[in-house]
C-alpha positions as CSV (number, residue, x, y, z in Angstrom):
1,M,-51.3,24.6,-146.1
2,K,-54.1,22.1,-146.4
3,S,-55.7,23.2,-143.1
4,M,-55.4,26.9,-144.2
5,K,-57.2,26.1,-147.4
6,I,-60.0,24.2,-145.6
7,G,-60.3,27.2,-143.2
8,K,-60.8,29.6,-146.2
9,Q,-63.4,27.3,-147.7
10,I,-65.3,27.2,-144.4
11,A,-65.2,31.0,-144.1
12,A,-66.4,31.4,-147.7
13,A,-69.3,29.0,-147.0
14,L,-70.3,30.9,-143.9
15,I,-70.4,34.2,-145.9
16,L,-72.4,32.5,-148.6
17,M,-74.9,31.2,-146.0
18,S,-75.3,34.7,-144.6
19,L,-76.0,36.1,-148.0
20,V,-78.6,33.5,-148.7
21,G,-80.2,34.2,-145.4
22,C,-80.5,37.9,-146.3
23,S,-82.0,37.2,-149.7
24,Q,-84.5,34.8,-148.2
25,E,-86.2,37.7,-146.4
26,V,-86.8,39.4,-149.7
27,M,-87.9,36.1,-151.2
28,D,-90.5,35.6,-148.6
29,G,-91.7,39.1,-149.2
30,N,-93.0,39.4,-145.6
31,S,-90.7,42.3,-144.8
32,S,-91.3,44.3,-147.9
33,T,-94.0,46.9,-147.5
34,I,-95.9,47.9,-150.6
35,R,-95.1,51.6,-151.4
36,F,-96.3,53.9,-154.0
37,S,-95.0,56.8,-156.1
38,M,-97.2,59.4,-157.9
39,G,-96.7,60.7,-161.4
40,G,-98.2,61.1,-164.8
41,R,-100.2,63.7,-166.5
42,I,-101.4,65.9,-163.7
43,D,-98.8,68.7,-163.7
44,L,-101.2,71.6,-164.3
45,T,-101.2,74.6,-162.0
46,T,-104.9,75.5,-162.2
47,R,-107.5,76.2,-159.6
48,G,-110.3,74.0,-160.8
49,I,-108.3,71.1,-162.2
50,I,-106.4,68.6,-160.1
51,D,-102.7,69.4,-160.1
52,Q,-99.6,67.8,-158.5
53,A,-99.5,70.3,-155.7
54,L,-103.1,69.5,-154.7
55,V,-102.3,65.8,-154.7
56,N,-99.0,66.3,-152.7
57,D,-100.8,68.4,-150.1
58,E,-103.5,65.7,-149.8
59,I,-106.2,68.3,-150.7
60,V,-107.2,65.9,-153.4
61,P,-107.2,62.4,-151.9
62,V,-105.8,59.5,-154.0
63,R,-107.3,56.1,-153.4
64,V,-106.0,52.8,-154.5
65,T,-107.8,49.5,-155.2
66,A,-105.6,46.4,-155.4
67,T,-105.7,42.6,-155.6
68,R,-103.2,39.9,-154.6
69,G,-103.5,36.5,-156.1
70,G,-107.0,37.4,-157.3
71,S,-108.2,38.4,-153.8
72,T,-108.9,42.0,-152.6
73,L,-105.9,43.6,-151.1
74,Y,-107.1,47.2,-150.9
75,S,-110.5,48.6,-151.7
76,N,-110.6,52.4,-152.2
77,E,-107.8,52.8,-149.7
78,Q,-106.6,56.4,-149.3
79,L,-102.8,57.1,-149.6
80,Y,-100.7,59.5,-147.6
81,R,-97.5,61.1,-148.6
82,D,-94.3,60.6,-146.5
83,E,-92.7,64.0,-146.5
84,V,-89.2,62.5,-145.9
85,T,-89.2,59.9,-148.7
86,S,-92.0,61.4,-150.9
87,E,-93.4,57.9,-151.1
88,W,-97.1,57.2,-150.6
89,L,-98.5,54.7,-148.2
90,P,-101.9,53.8,-146.6
91,R,-102.3,54.4,-142.9
92,E,-99.8,52.3,-140.9
93,S,-102.5,50.0,-139.6
94,N,-103.6,49.2,-143.2
95,Q,-100.2,48.7,-144.8
96,Q,-99.6,45.5,-146.6
97,D,-96.5,43.5,-147.8
98,W,-95.5,42.1,-151.1
99,E,-95.9,38.3,-151.4
100,A,-93.2,36.8,-153.7
101,G,-94.4,34.7,-156.7
102,V,-98.0,36.1,-156.5
103,R,-99.6,38.5,-159.0
104,H,-100.5,41.9,-157.7
105,T,-102.6,44.5,-159.5
106,F,-103.0,48.2,-158.5
107,I,-105.3,51.0,-159.9
108,A,-105.9,54.4,-158.3
109,N,-108.3,57.3,-158.8
110,A,-108.8,60.8,-157.6
111,Y,-111.4,63.5,-158.2
112,S,-112.1,67.2,-157.6
113,P,-113.9,69.1,-156.2
114,S,-114.3,67.3,-152.9
115,T,-118.0,67.9,-153.0
116,A,-118.5,66.3,-156.4
117,V,-119.9,63.0,-155.0
118,S,-122.0,64.4,-152.3
119,S,-123.6,67.0,-154.7
120,G,-124.4,64.3,-157.2
121,A,-122.1,65.7,-159.9
122,L,-120.1,62.5,-159.8
123,T,-121.1,58.9,-159.2
124,I,-118.3,56.4,-158.8
125,S,-119.6,52.8,-159.2
126,S,-116.0,51.6,-159.3
127,P,-112.6,53.3,-160.2
128,T,-113.3,52.4,-163.8
129,S,-117.0,53.3,-164.0
130,I,-118.3,56.8,-163.3
131,T,-121.2,59.1,-164.2
132,V,-120.4,62.8,-164.4
133,T,-122.4,66.0,-164.8
134,Q,-120.6,69.3,-165.3
135,P,-122.2,72.7,-164.2
136,E,-125.1,74.2,-166.1
137,T,-123.4,77.6,-166.6
138,Y,-120.0,79.1,-167.0
139,D,-119.9,81.8,-164.3
140,S,-118.7,82.5,-160.8
141,S,-120.8,79.7,-159.3
142,S,-119.1,77.1,-161.5
143,K,-115.5,78.2,-160.9
144,E,-114.9,75.4,-158.4
145,G,-117.7,73.1,-159.5
146,M,-116.2,71.5,-162.7
147,V,-115.5,67.9,-162.1
148,D,-112.0,66.5,-162.9
149,Y,-111.4,62.8,-162.5
150,L,-108.1,60.9,-162.7
151,L,-107.6,57.2,-163.2
152,S,-104.2,55.6,-163.1
153,Q,-102.8,53.1,-165.5
154,N,-103.0,49.5,-164.2
155,F,-99.8,48.5,-162.4
156,V,-99.5,44.7,-162.6
157,Y,-96.5,42.9,-161.1
158,T,-95.3,39.6,-159.7
159,V,-92.2,39.8,-157.5
160,P,-89.8,37.0,-158.6
161,V,-88.6,34.9,-155.6
162,G,-85.3,36.4,-154.4
163,S,-85.9,39.8,-156.1
164,Q,-86.5,43.2,-154.6
165,P,-90.1,44.4,-155.0
166,P,-90.7,47.7,-157.0
167,I,-92.3,50.9,-155.9
168,V,-95.8,50.9,-157.4
169,R,-95.9,53.7,-160.0
170,L,-99.4,55.3,-160.2
171,E,-99.4,57.0,-163.6
172,M,-102.5,59.2,-163.5
173,E,-104.5,60.4,-166.5
174,H,-107.4,62.7,-166.9
175,A,-110.8,61.2,-168.0
176,M,-112.4,64.5,-169.0
177,S,-111.8,66.7,-172.0
178,L,-110.1,70.1,-171.4
179,V,-111.7,72.6,-173.8
180,E,-110.2,76.0,-174.3
181,I,-111.4,79.0,-176.4
182,N,-108.9,81.8,-177.0
183,I,-109.9,85.1,-178.7
184,A,-107.4,87.8,-179.5
185,K,-106.5,90.5,-182.0
186,H,-104.5,89.6,-185.1
187,V,-101.1,91.4,-185.4
188,S,-102.5,93.4,-188.3
189,F,-104.9,95.0,-185.8
190,E,-102.2,96.0,-183.3
191,N,-103.3,99.6,-183.3
192,V,-107.0,99.1,-183.6
193,N,-109.3,99.1,-180.6
194,V,-111.3,95.9,-180.4
195,Y,-113.8,95.1,-177.6
196,L,-115.3,91.7,-177.0
197,E,-119.0,91.8,-176.0
198,E,-119.9,88.2,-175.8
199,V,-118.7,84.6,-176.2
200,R,-121.4,82.0,-176.1
201,L,-120.9,78.2,-176.6
202,E,-124.1,76.1,-176.9
203,G,-125.3,72.8,-178.0
204,F,-123.1,70.3,-176.2
205,Y,-123.6,67.6,-173.5
206,R,-122.8,68.1,-169.9
207,S,-123.4,64.6,-168.7
208,A,-122.0,61.2,-169.6
209,K,-121.6,57.7,-168.2
210,M,-118.0,56.6,-168.6
211,E,-116.3,53.2,-168.3
212,C,-112.7,52.1,-168.7
213,P,-112.9,48.3,-169.0
214,T,-109.2,47.9,-170.0
215,P,-107.0,50.5,-168.4
216,A,-103.6,50.9,-169.9
217,Q,-100.9,48.8,-168.3
218,Y,-98.0,50.7,-166.8
219,G,-94.7,50.0,-168.5
220,N,-95.9,49.1,-172.0
221,V,-93.1,48.9,-174.5
222,A,-92.4,52.0,-176.6
223,G,-94.7,52.4,-179.5
224,E,-97.7,50.7,-177.9
225,T,-100.8,52.7,-176.8
226,N,-100.2,53.5,-173.2
227,S,-103.3,55.6,-172.4
228,D,-106.5,54.6,-170.6
229,V,-109.2,53.9,-173.2
230,W,-112.6,55.1,-172.0
231,Q,-116.0,54.2,-173.4
232,Y,-118.6,56.9,-172.9
233,W,-122.3,57.4,-173.4
234,V,-123.6,61.0,-173.3
235,M,-126.7,61.6,-171.3
236,G,-129.5,64.3,-171.2
237,S,-129.7,66.9,-173.9
238,T,-127.4,69.3,-175.6
239,D,-128.8,72.2,-173.6
240,A,-125.6,73.5,-172.2
241,I,-124.8,77.2,-172.6
242,Y,-121.5,78.6,-171.5
243,E,-120.9,82.3,-171.9
244,I,-119.1,85.4,-170.8
245,N,-120.5,88.7,-171.7
246,G,-120.4,92.4,-171.0
247,A,-123.0,94.3,-168.9
248,N,-124.2,96.7,-171.6
249,P,-123.6,97.2,-175.3
250,Y,-122.4,100.3,-177.1
251,P,-122.1,103.2,-176.4
252,S,-120.6,102.0,-173.1
253,V,-118.5,99.6,-175.0
254,T,-115.1,100.7,-173.5
255,A,-116.5,100.3,-169.9
256,D,-118.5,97.2,-170.3
257,C,-116.7,95.0,-172.8
258,V,-113.3,93.3,-172.8
259,P,-110.5,95.0,-174.6
260,L,-108.7,92.5,-176.9
261,K,-104.9,92.4,-177.2
262,L,-102.5,90.5,-179.4
263,K,-102.2,86.8,-178.8
264,E,-98.4,87.2,-178.5
265,D,-99.0,89.7,-175.6
266,E,-101.1,87.1,-173.7
267,G,-104.0,89.4,-174.4
268,G,-107.6,88.6,-175.3
269,V,-110.1,86.4,-173.6
270,R,-109.9,82.8,-172.7
271,M,-112.7,80.5,-171.8
272,C,-111.5,77.2,-170.3
273,F,-113.7,74.4,-169.0
274,L,-114.0,70.6,-168.5
275,A,-116.5,68.5,-170.4
276,P,-117.3,64.9,-170.7
277,P,-115.9,63.3,-173.8
278,Q,-118.4,63.4,-176.8
279,Q,-118.7,63.5,-180.5
280,L,-120.0,67.0,-181.3
281,E,-123.3,67.4,-183.1
282,S,-124.3,70.1,-185.6
283,S,-126.1,72.0,-182.7
284,C,-122.7,72.8,-181.1
285,R,-122.1,76.4,-182.0
286,L,-119.8,79.2,-180.9
287,H,-121.2,82.7,-181.0
288,V,-118.8,85.7,-180.8
289,S,-119.8,89.4,-180.8
290,Y,-117.4,92.3,-180.6
291,W,-116.9,96.0,-181.5
292,V,-114.2,97.5,-183.7
293,N,-113.3,101.2,-183.7
294,E,-113.3,101.8,-187.4
295,K,-112.5,105.5,-187.3
296,Y,-110.7,106.8,-190.3
297,S,-107.7,108.4,-188.6
298,D,-106.3,109.1,-185.1
299,E,-107.8,112.5,-185.2
300,S,-111.3,111.4,-186.2
301,L,-114.1,110.6,-183.9
302,D,-114.6,107.1,-182.5
303,N,-116.7,104.9,-184.8
304,Y,-117.4,101.6,-183.1
305,V,-119.0,99.1,-185.4
306,Y,-120.7,95.9,-184.1
307,H,-119.8,92.5,-185.5
308,Q,-121.1,89.0,-184.8
309,S,-120.0,85.6,-186.0
310,T,-121.2,82.1,-185.5
311,F,-119.1,79.0,-185.9
312,N,-120.3,75.4,-186.0
313,L,-117.7,73.5,-184.1
314,F,-118.7,70.3,-185.8
315,N,-116.4,71.6,-188.6
316,Y,-113.3,72.1,-186.4
317,A,-110.8,70.2,-184.3
318,T,-111.4,66.8,-185.8
319,S,-109.8,63.5,-185.0
320,G,-110.1,60.7,-187.5
321,G,-112.5,62.8,-189.5
322,L,-114.8,63.3,-186.5
323,A,-115.4,66.5,-184.5
324,I,-114.8,65.0,-181.1
325,W,-113.7,65.9,-177.6
326,L,-111.6,62.9,-176.6
327,P,-111.0,61.7,-173.0
328,G,-107.8,63.0,-171.6
329,H,-107.2,65.4,-174.5
330,H,-106.8,69.2,-174.7
331,V,-109.0,70.8,-177.4
332,V,-108.1,74.4,-178.3
333,Y,-110.1,76.8,-180.5
334,T,-108.1,79.9,-181.4
335,L,-109.9,82.9,-182.9
336,E,-108.2,86.0,-184.2
337,V,-109.9,89.3,-185.1
338,D,-108.8,91.5,-188.0
339,T,-111.0,92.6,-190.8
340,G,-113.0,89.5,-190.0
341,I,-112.7,86.8,-187.4
342,H,-111.0,83.4,-188.1
343,I,-111.0,80.2,-186.1
344,E,-108.6,77.2,-185.9
345,G,-109.2,74.0,-183.9
346,T,-106.6,71.6,-182.6
347,I,-106.6,68.4,-180.5
348,S,-103.6,67.1,-178.5
349,P,-103.1,64.7,-175.6
350,W,-103.7,66.5,-172.3
351,I,-100.2,66.0,-170.8
352,D,-99.0,69.6,-170.2
353,V,-100.0,73.0,-171.3
354,D,-97.9,76.0,-172.3
355,Y,-100.1,78.6,-170.5
356,I,-99.8,77.1,-167.0
357,E,-99.4,80.5,-165.2
358,G,-102.7,82.0,-166.3
359,T,-105.3,79.3,-166.5
360,V,-108.1,78.8,-164.0
361,L,-111.7,77.7,-164.4
362,P,-113.1,80.0,-165.6
363,D,-110.0,81.9,-166.8
364,V,-108.5,84.6,-164.6
365,T,-108.8,87.1,-167.5
366,D,-112.6,86.6,-167.4
367,P,-113.8,89.9,-165.8
368,Y,-117.4,89.0,-165.4
């Protein structure tokens, strides 16, 4: 009996030794390749803005900068997606392993279009320091030219000795402001013909220097601010003019202007663009001109009457009492036409949008 008991103890000891040997590999960290996953606030299906599909297809490269123990581990290293595991890795020759007990930091960036840097529209001094200039005009030449820039939250981790290392989560956030202007008919004008002649936005900045000295740290506890905090300095002058307009005024109104529909019917006109963050000045104005068929009855002759309104956007879409286009936020100005024209402005975090199917830059409903 005694020898049997000793035999069991020896067997148990051998099993324990084998388990310790297995965990020692993880402790050393030399067999644990650093892998990445992609996520965050980039699920927008749009042509001019970076979306998840563009990232997954590697049309928009994602590059990572990392340190290990205070020394450079990666510098602007491009990541590639494993189609089997959906994980992201550098090229095989550049892959690195976790080192247990040592502090690792990771931050990633991406930008669109691919020509932004070579054209001078975007200068990247470091992932957290950029200078951006958006297109001069809102027309066909700027459809693919608006600069979108993504910066991840800062992933900081030290693998405890004897523990499995994590997958590095790159939680991406937009640095630009997404500005949208929607114009539609009010429901009370359901049976009235309204044609939009021109939308013109002027008096805002196209250029800015931006720095993010303290990116948000991935995994903050609930309730804490978990968004990248950008500092920005506008550059140049408020000379930007973005507009969509018809070819000719009345009497060719029905042929050369845009018919407005009800907002509920996804009608109307949408201008959608990217801008550097900025506090608006009193020069930022939105001009809208349109024609309304004010005939007396269905049987009477058409009587198109011209209307024009100007809105100072300094008075709308405020945050903390300031009219401001915030980094990584979605600013929406909604205008509805009835016996007059009314505007409402809102600001919300740029996480997802409820008009995913129809939005491009400029909008697909823009016929000009």
